[in-house]
N, C-alpha and C positions, 0 to 999 in steps of 0.2 A: 504494500499500499504506499503510495507516494506522500511525501510530506511528513513523515514520522520523524525525520531528523530536525526539521523546522519545529515540530510542536515540542520536541524534548529540548531543543535550545530556547524555545520561548518559556518553558517551565523553568529552566535553570535561570534565565534572565529574571523572571519574575521573583524567584527565590532569593536571588542575589540582591535586587533591588528593595526587598521587604526588610532586609537587616539593615539597621542604621550603623553606619560605620562608627561614630563616636557616640556611644550609649553613655547617658548620664552626665555628659560634660556639664549641661546647663541645668540639671536637675539637683545640684548640690544644695543643700539647706544654708550653708554658710557661705554664700558667695560674696567675696570681699572686693568691691568695686574701688577700693582707694589705692590699688597697687600701682596704678600708672600715674598717680600724682595726687594732687589736692581733690578733695570732694567738692562737689558742685555746690555752691552757696547761692541762695536765692534771696533777693531783697523783698521786702513787703513795701508796696507802693501806697501812698497816701491817696485819698480819692481824687484829689485835684491833679495829681502825677499820673494816675492811672487813666483819667479822662484826657489828659494831654497827649499820652502815648497813644490810646486808642483814636484820636482825632488824626494824629501823625500818621498812623498806620492807613486810616480810611483816606487821607489825602493821597499817600503814596499809592495806594491801590487804585485810586480814580486816575492819576497820572499814567500809571502802567496800563490801564484799560485805555485811556486815549492814545497812547503811543501804540498799543497794539491794533486799535481800530484804523489809525492812520496807515500802518504798514500794510494792513489788509487791503484797504481802499487803493493804495498806491500800487500794490502788486496785481489788484484785479485790473486798474486801469492800463498799466503795462502790458498785462497779459492780452486784453482786448485790442490794444494798439497792434501788438505784434501778430495776433491771429488776422486782424483786419489787413494788415499789410501783406500778410502772406497770401491771403485769398485774393487780393488785388493783384499781387504779382503773378499768382497763377492764372487768373483770368486774363491779364495782359499776355502772358506767355504763350497761352494755348489757343485763346480765341482768335488772335491775329494772325 
């Protein structure tokens, strides 16, 4: 019966893939995250500072969205011009 070798190889591959290579590496209970340097410290923000930070983030996001829209419109216009020019060139070349 044909295909027996392929089926055996498939089963072997599935068995090999089911075994994790590094078992328990992240399952330790006492994971020490300070080995690479100082632990990360977070600052508590006052409500005014938090509001200012959120406002700055909102402004930055609006600027980013405007730039993205500008680039999209510019690329669309350039694409339309190139397609139009190529259609015009083809008409001039093959119709005359």
